[in-house]
Backbone as a chain_set.jsonl record, in Angstrom:
{"seq": "MRGKRELEREVLRRASGWLVEAMVRRRVSPFALTYSALGLAALAASMFALHRAWAWFVPLGGLVYLASGLLDALDGEVARREGRVTARGAFEDSVLDKFGEAAVSVGLLMGPAGGLEVLLFATGSLLVSYARARAESLGVELAGIGVAERAERTVGLVVGTLTYPLWEHVLNLALAAVGVAAYATAVQRFVVASRALAGRGDPSPGGRR", "coords": {"N": [[109.866, 171.432, 38.332], [111.782, 172.207, 40.055], [111.24, 174.534, 41.396], [109.552, 173.75, 43.476], [111.29, 172.355, 45.143], [113.059, 174.392, 45.9], [111.254, 176.025, 47.244], [110.584, 174.388, 49.436], [113.063, 174.336, 50.753], [113.297, 177.02, 51.418], [111.136, 177.344, 53.184], [112.017, 175.624, 55.192], [114.345, 176.985, 55.992], [113.23, 179.33, 57.05], [111.587, 178.357, 59.086], [113.292, 176.972, 60.788], [115.513, 178.492, 61.137], [116.743, 179.716, 63.387], [117.54, 177.488, 64.85], [119.286, 176.182, 63.108], [121.191, 178.184, 62.924], [122.163, 178.204, 65.545], [123.332, 175.676, 65.654], [125.297, 175.932, 63.705], [126.904, 177.889, 64.869], [127.905, 176.459, 67.011], [129.341, 174.626, 65.697], [128.316, 172.101, 65.024], [128.523, 168.836, 63.831], [127.487, 167.838, 60.607], [127.395, 165.103, 60.134], [126.897, 164.093, 62.659], [124.254, 164.856, 63.002], [123.071, 163.379, 60.959], [123.513, 160.695, 61.781], [122.248, 160.772, 64.229], [119.633, 161.136, 63.41], [119.188, 158.637, 62.259], [119.393, 157.055, 64.569], [117.148, 157.952, 66.025], [115.129, 157.128, 64.305], [115.419, 154.362, 64.53], [114.743, 154.103, 67.228], [112.059, 154.913, 67.134], [111.056, 152.823, 65.563], [111.394, 150.693, 67.347], [109.606, 151.434, 69.339], [107.186, 151.254, 67.955], [107.151, 148.484, 67.492], [106.828, 147.561, 70.081], [104.271, 148.164, 70.81], [102.197, 146.757, 71.992], [102.781, 146.581, 74.645], [102.26, 149.118, 75.569], [99.862, 151.174, 74.402], [100.217, 153.831, 73.742], [102.746, 154.002, 72.805], [102.677, 154.072, 70.069], [101.7, 156.682, 68.995], [103.704, 158.214, 70.275], [105.991, 157.11, 69.175], [105.58, 157.984, 66.581], [106.0, 160.752, 66.882], [108.682, 160.719, 67.59], [109.761, 159.736, 65.238], [109.118, 161.846, 63.572], [110.82, 163.794, 64.634], [113.199, 162.606, 63.866], [112.993, 162.908, 61.087], [113.127, 165.7, 60.934], [115.73, 166.239, 61.83], [117.086, 164.982, 59.782], [116.43, 166.657, 57.703], [117.727, 168.944, 58.515], [120.459, 168.383, 58.504], [121.603, 168.648, 55.944], [121.222, 171.385, 55.478], [122.747, 172.532, 57.535], [125.254, 171.562, 56.772], [125.597, 172.947, 54.349], [125.645, 175.612, 55.275], [127.923, 175.568, 56.836], [129.829, 175.098, 55.004], [130.554, 172.472, 54.492], [129.766, 170.534, 52.715], [129.914, 167.417, 51.276], [130.76, 164.644, 49.091], [130.779, 162.226, 50.416], [129.14, 162.791, 52.627], [126.66, 163.287, 51.347], [126.177, 160.767, 50.245], [126.085, 159.047, 52.534], [123.969, 160.206, 53.924], [121.779, 159.762, 52.179], [121.704, 156.918, 52.017], [121.473, 156.122, 54.719], [119.024, 157.234, 55.304], [117.351, 155.391, 54.037], [117.912, 153.12, 55.559], [116.724, 153.953, 57.937], [113.988, 154.256, 57.186], [113.472, 151.616, 56.475], [113.833, 150.313, 58.934], [111.735, 151.455, 60.415], [109.567, 150.494, 58.945], [109.76, 147.746, 59.467], [109.326, 147.807, 62.228], [106.675, 148.752, 62.292], [105.408, 146.629, 61.008], [105.82, 144.56, 62.824], [104.337, 145.563, 64.826], [101.692, 147.72, 65.078], [100.487, 147.781, 62.505], [98.973, 146.625, 59.368], [100.08, 143.965, 57.163], [99.96, 144.298, 54.3], [99.613, 147.057, 53.934], [101.953, 148.089, 55.091], [103.785, 146.939, 53.354], [103.177, 148.276, 50.953], [103.898, 150.881, 51.717], [106.664, 150.573, 52.324], [107.865, 149.451, 49.976], [107.061, 151.308, 48.062], [108.369, 153.62, 48.989], [111.052, 152.868, 48.628], [111.142, 152.579, 45.838], [110.666, 155.211, 44.961], [112.986, 156.513, 45.868], [114.988, 155.012, 44.573], [114.427, 155.459, 41.873], [115.051, 158.178, 41.633], [117.788, 158.159, 42.39], [118.952, 156.508, 40.416], [118.314, 157.894, 38.055], [119.645, 160.329, 38.492], [122.238, 159.43, 38.499], [122.6, 159.168, 35.847], [122.527, 161.702, 35.007], [120.088, 163.097, 35.126], [118.053, 165.268, 36.789], [115.859, 164.812, 39.443], [114.836, 165.834, 41.776], [112.204, 167.085, 43.719], [110.227, 166.158, 42.068], [107.061, 164.758, 41.975], [104.549, 163.75, 44.471], [105.108, 162.457, 46.805], [107.598, 162.634, 48.332], [110.338, 162.296, 50.701], [109.637, 163.977, 52.907], [106.829, 164.284, 52.674], [106.007, 161.621, 52.917], [106.82, 161.067, 55.503], [105.223, 162.849, 56.999], [102.666, 161.845, 56.398], [102.808, 159.289, 57.588], [103.228, 160.022, 60.288], [100.861, 161.424, 60.898], [99.049, 159.303, 60.77], [99.966, 157.747, 62.948], [99.571, 159.453, 65.127], [96.815, 159.643, 65.291], [96.142, 157.106, 65.893], [95.424, 156.154, 68.582], [92.79, 157.018, 68.719], [91.388, 155.833, 66.608], [92.34, 152.913, 65.447], [92.491, 151.94, 62.855], [93.072, 154.053, 61.233], [95.808, 154.334, 60.911], [96.541, 152.224, 59.192], [95.134, 153.062, 56.927], [96.439, 155.471, 56.407], [99.057, 154.578, 55.834], [98.527, 153.053, 53.554], [97.597, 155.054, 51.811], [99.871, 156.702, 51.628], [101.62, 154.844, 50.522], [100.433, 154.309, 47.987], [100.6, 156.872, 46.884], [103.367, 157.073, 46.804], [104.031, 155.104, 44.909], [102.81, 156.286, 42.693], [104.402, 158.546, 42.48], [106.868, 157.349, 41.89], [106.291, 156.263, 39.374], [105.777, 158.64, 37.957], [108.327, 159.816, 38.082], [109.744, 157.927, 36.652], [108.656, 158.267, 34.073], [109.326, 160.975, 33.535], [112.152, 160.88, 33.651], [112.677, 158.983, 31.656], [111.781, 160.273, 29.344], [113.506, 162.463, 29.309], [115.979, 161.195, 28.968], [115.569, 159.872, 26.557], [115.395, 162.01, 24.844], [117.983, 162.901, 24.839], [119.52, 160.784, 23.867], [121.879, 159.502, 24.651], [124.674, 157.192, 24.766], [124.462, 154.177, 26.677], [125.987, 153.707, 29.901], [128.467, 151.228, 30.221], [127.568, 149.799, 28.086], [124.964, 148.888, 28.161], [121.543, 148.356, 27.117]], "CA": [[109.655, 171.069, 39.733], [112.843, 172.756, 40.879], [110.656, 175.546, 42.252], [109.04, 173.097, 44.678], [112.438, 172.057, 46.0], [113.536, 175.659, 46.448], [110.254, 176.477, 48.213], [110.753, 173.585, 50.644], [114.263, 174.794, 51.449], [113.019, 178.342, 51.985], [110.289, 177.11, 54.353], [112.883, 175.059, 56.226], [115.213, 178.045, 56.511], [112.447, 180.276, 57.856], [111.031, 177.699, 60.262], [114.321, 176.454, 61.695], [116.719, 179.303, 60.993], [117.399, 179.92, 64.687], [118.172, 176.241, 65.256], [120.436, 175.996, 62.226], [122.193, 179.175, 63.321], [122.787, 177.746, 66.792], [124.191, 174.526, 65.336], [126.455, 176.434, 62.97], [127.779, 178.566, 65.836], [128.547, 175.44, 67.845], [130.077, 173.738, 64.794], [127.756, 170.75, 65.082], [128.852, 168.088, 62.626], [126.342, 167.288, 59.865], [127.376, 163.649, 60.308], [126.245, 163.829, 63.942], [122.821, 164.977, 62.769], [122.656, 162.25, 60.12], [123.47, 159.464, 62.574], [121.213, 160.963, 65.245], [118.363, 160.876, 62.735], [119.06, 157.182, 62.16], [119.124, 156.54, 65.905], [115.76, 158.246, 66.371], [114.282, 156.256, 63.492], [115.486, 153.036, 65.158], [113.965, 154.192, 68.465], [110.645, 154.917, 66.737], [110.729, 151.463, 65.134], [111.281, 149.878, 68.559], [108.363, 151.81, 70.015], [106.082, 150.659, 67.196], [107.17, 147.037, 67.705], [106.435, 147.278, 71.46], [103.017, 148.88, 71.078], [101.291, 145.964, 72.83], [103.103, 146.881, 76.044], [101.613, 150.398, 75.888], [99.316, 151.647, 73.127], [100.691, 155.179, 73.441], [104.021, 153.928, 72.107], [102.48, 154.344, 68.64], [101.827, 158.117, 68.717], [105.008, 158.71, 70.712], [106.928, 156.703, 68.134], [105.384, 158.885, 65.441], [106.672, 162.021, 67.183], [110.134, 160.464, 67.527], [110.112, 159.636, 63.818], [109.056, 163.208, 63.046], [112.08, 164.424, 65.035], [114.224, 162.032, 62.993], [112.878, 163.565, 59.79], [113.591, 167.087, 61.048], [117.195, 166.202, 61.861], [117.53, 164.624, 58.441], [116.308, 167.852, 56.867], [118.651, 169.968, 58.98], [121.882, 168.082, 58.304], [122.045, 169.241, 54.693], [121.268, 172.84, 55.619], [123.915, 172.834, 58.365], [126.447, 171.31, 55.948], [125.74, 174.061, 53.394], [126.014, 176.825, 55.989], [129.285, 175.429, 57.352], [130.744, 174.819, 53.908], [131.056, 171.111, 54.692], [129.053, 169.628, 51.813], [130.848, 166.467, 50.684], [130.145, 163.488, 48.435], [130.554, 161.213, 51.455], [127.967, 163.176, 53.398], [125.464, 163.08, 50.534], [125.978, 159.33, 50.123], [125.656, 158.477, 53.806], [122.65, 160.745, 54.231], [120.775, 159.068, 51.36], [121.621, 155.499, 52.36], [120.968, 155.963, 56.079], [117.586, 157.495, 55.214], [116.701, 154.131, 53.688], [117.992, 152.266, 56.742], [115.715, 154.425, 58.877], [112.655, 153.894, 56.703], [113.346, 150.163, 56.55], [113.645, 149.962, 60.344], [110.382, 151.854, 60.798], [108.635, 149.565, 58.298], [109.803, 146.495, 60.227], [108.657, 148.067, 63.497], [105.232, 148.811, 62.042], [104.949, 145.282, 60.678], [105.819, 143.795, 64.073], [103.451, 146.204, 65.779], [100.276, 148.066, 64.936], [99.981, 147.95, 61.139], [98.76, 145.437, 58.561], [101.198, 143.626, 56.292], [99.852, 144.858, 52.953], [99.818, 148.5, 53.999], [103.381, 148.319, 55.323], [104.47, 146.573, 52.113], [102.992, 149.401, 50.031], [104.694, 152.003, 52.212], [108.096, 150.291, 52.238], [108.318, 149.286, 48.586], [106.871, 152.581, 47.379], [109.445, 154.517, 49.405], [112.294, 152.439, 47.985], [111.062, 152.873, 44.404], [110.832, 156.655, 44.783], [114.391, 156.849, 46.056], [115.824, 154.386, 43.547], [114.202, 156.146, 40.595], [115.831, 159.416, 41.653], [119.223, 157.866, 42.414], [119.392, 155.981, 39.115], [118.22, 158.968, 37.066], [120.687, 161.321, 38.729], [123.509, 158.838, 38.087], [122.651, 159.356, 34.397], [122.511, 163.135, 34.731], [118.736, 163.661, 35.103], [117.692, 165.746, 38.121], [114.455, 164.515, 39.744], [114.436, 166.415, 43.056], [110.986, 167.867, 43.631], [109.248, 165.511, 41.198], [106.142, 163.858, 42.661], [103.857, 164.235, 45.67], [105.421, 161.622, 47.969], [109.007, 162.602, 48.693], [110.558, 161.871, 52.089], [108.891, 164.807, 53.85], [105.406, 163.957, 52.591], [105.801, 160.272, 53.456], [106.959, 161.158, 56.953], [104.032, 163.513, 57.54], [101.55, 160.91, 56.295], [102.971, 158.268, 58.622], [103.057, 160.628, 61.61], [99.426, 161.686, 61.086], [98.428, 158.019, 61.082], [100.322, 157.295, 64.295], [98.99, 160.344, 66.14], [95.382, 159.366, 65.396], [95.976, 155.683, 66.194], [94.651, 155.87, 69.804], [91.379, 157.331, 68.512], [90.842, 154.798, 65.718], [93.576, 152.269, 65.019], [92.514, 151.681, 61.41], [93.575, 155.231, 60.527], [97.211, 154.105, 60.578], [96.582, 151.421, 57.973], [94.681, 153.904, 55.819], [97.497, 156.436, 56.113], [100.143, 153.859, 55.174], [98.081, 152.697, 52.207], [97.56, 156.274, 51.008], [101.26, 157.094, 51.356], [102.179, 153.86, 49.601], [99.902, 154.556, 46.645], [101.196, 158.128, 46.418], [104.773, 156.805, 46.498], [104.071, 154.412, 43.623], [102.496, 157.286, 41.667], [105.596, 159.376, 42.34], [107.883, 156.554, 41.189], [105.894, 156.203, 37.959], [105.997, 159.969, 37.391], [109.767, 159.997, 37.916], [110.142, 157.046, 35.549], [108.255, 158.903, 32.814], [110.125, 162.185, 33.345], [113.536, 160.503, 33.355], [112.718, 158.291, 30.363], [111.656, 161.285, 28.283], [114.737, 163.256, 29.272], [117.06, 160.371, 28.418], [115.267, 159.61, 25.153], [115.717, 163.22, 24.107], [119.431, 163.044, 24.715], [120.056, 159.718, 23.024], [123.246, 159.172, 25.059], [124.965, 155.765, 24.92], [124.352, 153.723, 28.054], [127.233, 153.291, 30.536], [128.657, 149.791, 30.26], [127.039, 149.154, 26.909], [123.603, 148.367, 28.36], [120.522, 148.915, 26.261]], "C": [[110.762, 171.6, 40.64], [112.308, 173.81, 41.829], [110.11, 174.967, 43.539], [110.168, 172.829, 45.653], [112.96, 173.327, 46.661], [112.568, 176.207, 47.49], [110.38, 175.706, 49.52], [111.967, 174.046, 51.452], [114.043, 176.149, 52.097], [112.148, 178.22, 53.232], [111.117, 176.565, 55.505], [113.77, 176.13, 56.837], [114.449, 178.988, 57.423], [111.982, 179.64, 59.161], [112.099, 177.3, 61.275], [115.607, 177.264, 61.635], [117.472, 179.49, 62.291], [118.139, 178.67, 65.128], [119.412, 175.952, 64.41], [121.55, 176.937, 62.62], [122.926, 178.745, 64.59], [123.737, 176.578, 66.529], [125.449, 174.957, 64.601], [127.432, 177.107, 63.918], [128.556, 177.559, 66.682], [129.331, 174.426, 67.016], [129.616, 172.286, 64.929], [128.033, 170.045, 63.763], [127.587, 167.617, 61.915], [126.237, 165.773, 59.995], [126.701, 163.273, 61.628], [124.731, 163.899, 63.79], [122.302, 163.788, 61.962], [122.507, 160.978, 60.94], [122.467, 159.575, 63.725], [119.833, 160.703, 64.655], [118.128, 159.379, 62.597], [118.735, 156.575, 63.52], [117.687, 156.774, 66.336], [114.798, 157.383, 65.567], [114.26, 154.843, 64.078], [114.684, 153.007, 66.46], [112.474, 154.165, 68.154], [110.204, 153.521, 66.327], [110.531, 150.552, 66.34], [109.979, 150.172, 69.297], [107.149, 151.237, 69.287], [105.991, 149.162, 67.487], [106.66, 146.665, 69.092], [105.077, 147.87, 71.816], [102.064, 148.088, 71.966], [101.57, 146.192, 74.314], [102.409, 148.161, 76.506], [101.162, 151.024, 74.581], [99.853, 153.023, 72.738], [102.103, 155.2, 72.869], [103.866, 154.306, 70.628], [102.533, 155.856, 68.346], [103.157, 158.708, 69.158], [106.089, 158.328, 69.706], [106.816, 157.574, 66.898], [106.082, 160.214, 65.66], [108.188, 161.865, 67.127], [110.573, 160.384, 66.068], [110.045, 161.003, 63.138], [110.336, 163.958, 63.399], [113.232, 163.903, 64.189], [114.199, 162.709, 61.626], [113.373, 164.999, 59.815], [115.115, 167.149, 61.087], [117.756, 165.882, 60.482], [117.454, 165.827, 57.498], [117.346, 168.898, 57.237], [120.102, 169.673, 58.627], [122.418, 168.691, 57.011], [122.167, 170.751, 54.776], [122.473, 173.267, 56.449], [125.197, 172.64, 57.561], [126.675, 172.449, 54.961], [126.213, 175.326, 54.094], [127.456, 176.768, 56.484], [130.303, 175.196, 56.241], [131.344, 173.433, 53.985], [130.283, 170.104, 53.851], [130.077, 168.727, 51.124], [130.074, 165.336, 50.008], [129.859, 162.391, 49.454], [129.3, 161.526, 52.255], [126.68, 162.936, 52.639], [125.135, 161.598, 50.427], [125.434, 158.742, 51.421], [124.26, 158.954, 54.18], [121.573, 159.977, 53.474], [120.595, 157.618, 51.792], [121.044, 155.303, 53.764], [119.495, 156.342, 56.181], [116.836, 156.199, 54.971], [116.772, 153.136, 54.833], [116.903, 152.652, 57.743], [114.316, 154.05, 58.458], [112.433, 152.388, 56.776], [113.094, 149.717, 57.99], [112.232, 150.285, 60.804], [109.349, 150.914, 60.183], [108.584, 148.236, 59.044], [109.091, 146.673, 61.571], [107.147, 148.116, 63.349], [104.667, 147.426, 61.77], [104.877, 144.403, 61.922], [104.776, 144.327, 65.054], [102.042, 146.449, 65.285], [99.701, 148.032, 63.532], [99.833, 146.617, 60.418], [99.891, 145.229, 57.569], [101.14, 144.278, 54.928], [100.136, 146.348, 52.945], [101.296, 148.838, 54.214], [104.174, 147.999, 54.065], [104.355, 147.689, 51.085], [103.882, 150.573, 50.428], [106.182, 151.765, 51.966], [108.575, 150.214, 50.798], [108.138, 150.575, 47.791], [107.973, 153.57, 47.706], [110.757, 154.162, 48.713], [112.291, 152.764, 46.491], [111.258, 154.355, 44.121], [112.311, 157.028, 44.862], [115.271, 156.256, 44.962], [115.664, 155.078, 42.207], [115.025, 157.428, 40.533], [117.327, 159.133, 41.575], [119.716, 157.39, 41.052], [119.354, 157.065, 38.044], [119.356, 159.969, 37.243], [122.07, 160.762, 38.396], [123.708, 158.965, 36.578], [122.5, 160.825, 34.007], [121.147, 163.772, 34.643], [118.334, 164.005, 36.527], [116.2, 165.517, 38.355], [114.005, 165.072, 41.093], [113.203, 167.285, 42.864], [109.922, 167.269, 42.74], [108.38, 164.577, 42.021], [105.616, 164.406, 43.971], [104.241, 163.456, 46.921], [106.926, 161.489, 48.148], [109.118, 162.285, 50.192], [109.7, 162.67, 53.067], [107.407, 164.447, 53.859], [105.115, 162.573, 53.165], [105.883, 160.29, 54.981], [105.716, 161.773, 57.589], [102.836, 162.568, 57.505], [101.611, 159.834, 57.37], [102.704, 158.843, 60.008], [101.591, 160.924, 61.892], [98.701, 160.393, 61.451], [98.726, 157.539, 62.491], [99.678, 158.156, 65.379], [97.502, 160.086, 66.34], [95.096, 157.909, 65.766], [95.179, 155.423, 67.475], [93.161, 156.145, 69.638], [90.687, 156.266, 67.664], [92.02, 154.125, 65.033], [93.655, 152.032, 63.519], [93.031, 152.873, 60.608], [95.02, 155.021, 60.098], [97.334, 153.277, 59.303], [96.152, 152.231, 56.753], [95.76, 154.895, 55.414], [98.656, 155.766, 55.389], [99.777, 153.479, 53.741], [98.087, 153.917, 51.294], [98.962, 156.736, 50.644], [101.902, 156.135, 50.366], [101.724, 154.066, 48.174], [100.506, 155.826, 46.058], [102.659, 157.93, 46.044], [104.903, 156.079, 45.16], [103.772, 155.386, 42.479], [103.699, 158.186, 41.412], [106.689, 158.636, 41.58], [107.57, 156.458, 39.7], [106.141, 157.547, 37.284], [107.479, 160.213, 37.141], [110.293, 159.123, 36.77], [109.85, 157.701, 34.202], [109.124, 160.122, 32.52], [111.558, 161.832, 32.946], [113.64, 159.836, 31.986], [112.648, 159.276, 29.213], [112.935, 162.105, 28.167], [115.873, 162.471, 28.629], [116.825, 160.051, 26.948], [115.604, 160.818, 24.288], [117.199, 163.418, 23.911], [120.043, 162.009, 23.796], [121.476, 159.339, 23.372], [123.459, 157.661, 25.057], [124.937, 155.382, 26.387], [125.704, 153.353, 28.621], [127.331, 151.766, 30.561], [128.082, 149.068, 29.078], [125.657, 148.575, 27.061], [122.626, 149.056, 27.407], [119.815, 150.064, 26.98]], "O": [[110.685, 171.457, 41.861], [112.83, 173.982, 42.931], [110.186, 175.607, 44.588], [110.022, 173.05, 46.855], [113.268, 173.328, 47.853], [112.987, 176.781, 48.495], [110.293, 176.296, 50.597], [111.909, 174.136, 52.678], [114.538, 176.405, 53.195], [112.386, 178.907, 54.225], [110.951, 176.98, 56.652], [113.932, 176.185, 58.056], [114.966, 179.402, 58.461], [111.978, 180.285, 60.209], [111.844, 177.291, 62.479], [116.668, 176.784, 62.034], [118.702, 179.431, 62.311], [119.223, 178.753, 65.705], [120.448, 175.534, 64.926], [122.718, 176.549, 62.65], [124.142, 178.897, 64.703], [124.816, 176.505, 67.116], [126.533, 174.422, 64.837], [128.644, 176.928, 63.798], [129.718, 177.782, 67.022], [129.913, 173.486, 67.557], [130.431, 171.363, 64.945], [127.797, 170.609, 62.694], [126.701, 167.052, 62.555], [125.14, 165.216, 59.97], [126.012, 162.256, 61.707], [124.007, 163.097, 64.38], [121.228, 163.256, 62.246], [121.511, 160.265, 60.82], [121.9, 158.568, 64.148], [118.967, 160.123, 65.311], [117.011, 158.9, 62.792], [117.896, 155.679, 63.615], [117.07, 155.899, 66.945], [113.767, 156.952, 66.084], [113.21, 154.201, 64.119], [114.025, 152.014, 66.765], [111.709, 153.477, 68.83], [109.115, 153.076, 66.692], [109.611, 149.734, 66.359], [109.332, 149.263, 69.816], [106.195, 150.789, 69.922], [104.901, 148.63, 67.701], [106.116, 145.575, 69.275], [104.768, 148.056, 72.993], [101.21, 148.677, 72.628], [100.682, 146.011, 75.146], [102.02, 148.287, 77.667], [101.992, 151.369, 73.74], [99.937, 153.35, 71.554], [102.612, 156.256, 72.494], [104.809, 154.8, 70.009], [103.341, 156.276, 67.518], [103.688, 159.601, 68.498], [106.989, 159.117, 69.418], [107.814, 157.872, 66.242], [106.691, 160.754, 64.737], [108.895, 162.765, 66.674], [111.629, 160.901, 65.703], [110.828, 161.284, 62.231], [110.882, 164.678, 62.564], [114.137, 164.658, 63.832], [115.246, 163.043, 61.071], [113.966, 165.473, 58.846], [115.721, 168.012, 60.451], [118.772, 166.439, 60.067], [118.296, 165.996, 56.616], [117.798, 169.657, 56.379], [120.898, 170.598, 58.466], [123.543, 169.189, 56.973], [123.094, 171.338, 54.218], [123.146, 174.242, 56.117], [126.12, 173.45, 57.651], [127.812, 172.874, 54.755], [127.076, 176.037, 53.58], [128.135, 177.793, 56.547], [131.502, 175.106, 56.503], [132.494, 173.223, 53.599], [130.16, 168.941, 54.236], [130.996, 169.214, 50.466], [128.903, 165.098, 50.304], [128.837, 161.709, 49.377], [128.493, 160.639, 52.53], [125.708, 162.437, 53.207], [123.971, 161.205, 50.507], [124.436, 158.021, 51.408], [123.458, 158.178, 54.7], [120.564, 159.583, 54.06], [119.468, 157.141, 51.919], [120.217, 154.416, 53.975], [118.787, 155.831, 57.049], [115.818, 155.929, 55.608], [115.822, 152.39, 55.07], [116.244, 151.788, 58.323], [113.53, 153.574, 59.277], [111.336, 151.934, 57.1], [112.252, 148.855, 58.243], [111.603, 149.488, 61.5], [108.359, 150.574, 60.833], [107.511, 147.664, 59.237], [108.344, 145.795, 62.002], [106.42, 147.581, 64.185], [103.582, 147.086, 62.241], [103.964, 143.587, 62.052], [104.382, 143.635, 65.993], [101.276, 145.506, 65.091], [98.498, 148.243, 63.38], [100.458, 145.62, 60.779], [100.574, 146.175, 57.177], [102.157, 144.765, 54.435], [100.821, 146.849, 52.053], [101.825, 149.76, 53.594], [105.129, 148.703, 53.739], [105.336, 148.016, 50.416], [104.538, 151.181, 49.583], [106.881, 152.644, 51.462], [109.574, 150.836, 50.437], [108.967, 150.901, 46.941], [108.463, 154.277, 46.825], [111.488, 155.046, 48.266], [113.312, 153.174, 45.94], [111.934, 154.722, 43.16], [112.82, 157.769, 44.022], [116.192, 156.913, 44.476], [116.64, 155.268, 41.481], [115.628, 157.733, 39.504], [118.05, 159.767, 40.806], [120.772, 157.818, 40.586], [120.26, 157.148, 37.215], [119.961, 160.407, 36.265], [122.977, 161.519, 38.049], [124.832, 158.882, 36.084], [122.362, 161.153, 32.828], [121.031, 164.887, 34.135], [118.279, 163.124, 37.384], [115.369, 165.969, 37.567], [112.881, 164.799, 41.514], [113.156, 168.119, 41.96], [108.819, 167.809, 42.654], [108.901, 163.691, 42.698], [106.139, 165.377, 44.518], [103.745, 163.765, 48.004], [107.47, 160.386, 48.122], [108.113, 162.037, 50.859], [109.097, 162.089, 53.968], [106.801, 164.321, 54.922], [104.095, 162.374, 53.824], [105.113, 159.613, 55.662], [105.217, 161.274, 58.598], [102.075, 162.494, 58.47], [100.6, 159.504, 57.989], [102.024, 158.213, 60.818], [101.121, 160.699, 63.007], [97.842, 160.384, 62.333], [97.851, 156.989, 63.16], [99.284, 157.646, 66.427], [96.981, 160.286, 67.437], [93.939, 157.525, 65.932], [94.319, 154.542, 67.469], [92.347, 155.557, 70.351], [89.564, 155.852, 67.952], [92.632, 154.704, 64.135], [94.748, 151.932, 62.962], [93.389, 152.728, 59.439], [95.418, 155.483, 59.029], [98.143, 153.595, 58.432], [96.735, 152.101, 55.676], [95.977, 155.136, 54.227], [99.186, 156.324, 54.428], [100.602, 153.569, 52.832], [98.523, 153.838, 50.146], [99.222, 157.116, 49.502], [102.64, 156.555, 49.476], [102.533, 154.005, 47.248], [100.88, 155.861, 44.886], [103.147, 158.534, 45.089], [105.785, 156.401, 44.364], [104.403, 155.322, 41.424], [103.983, 158.547, 40.269], [107.36, 159.217, 40.727], [108.467, 156.559, 38.862], [106.656, 157.595, 36.167], [107.85, 160.759, 36.101], [111.176, 159.535, 36.019], [110.69, 157.692, 33.302], [109.603, 160.292, 31.398], [112.109, 162.416, 32.013], [114.584, 160.094, 31.24], [113.366, 159.138, 28.223], [113.391, 162.406, 27.064], [116.64, 163.017, 27.837], [117.777, 159.966, 26.173], [116.041, 160.674, 23.146], [117.628, 164.032, 22.934], [120.967, 162.305, 23.038], [122.223, 158.898, 22.499], [122.516, 156.914, 25.32], [125.34, 156.166, 27.246], [126.513, 152.746, 27.918], [126.356, 151.093, 30.893], [128.095, 147.838, 29.047], [125.201, 147.839, 26.186], [122.853, 150.179, 26.957], [118.907, 150.677, 26.419]]}, "num_chains": 1, "name": "protein.A"}
């Protein structure tokens, strides 16, 4: 699955190369992009929560969340181009991603979406990320494994929000579909990591089974 990850990065480089180049020339901090992405995610969550004030807050919130996802994708590329890749940056990027997704889930729950669909979306997203983080802490690379990584989940949510004014139930269907796909991805990552670790037979850190 490493080929999928490399393909995504190549598409990102081709689609946003001019923007990355401009940011590199101006020495834009990757941390600024990371925290801006979180701010946009919080703004999107607020717009979802306030959808009763104006129904068009839902599709506009989806576009804001899409912008958040784009900034999140760019911060790593800018860091690589500037030679500023750090463990702190990787940690903050991963954790703040989860803060953003959690905020958006709360906004959806307070606003236009049903509880079960949001629960599927939120818990599925957390399981996908945790499976990767735990596996990589044990030396198993899972990037590119599964059909519902951050980019796919973001696109699914945005499609649901953009079609919300036409038929509001589309958003619930989109969240449910993304949630199911996320659970499938988490299971796939569990199987891949378990097989890799079983083949190694390494002792567990801390003496755990």
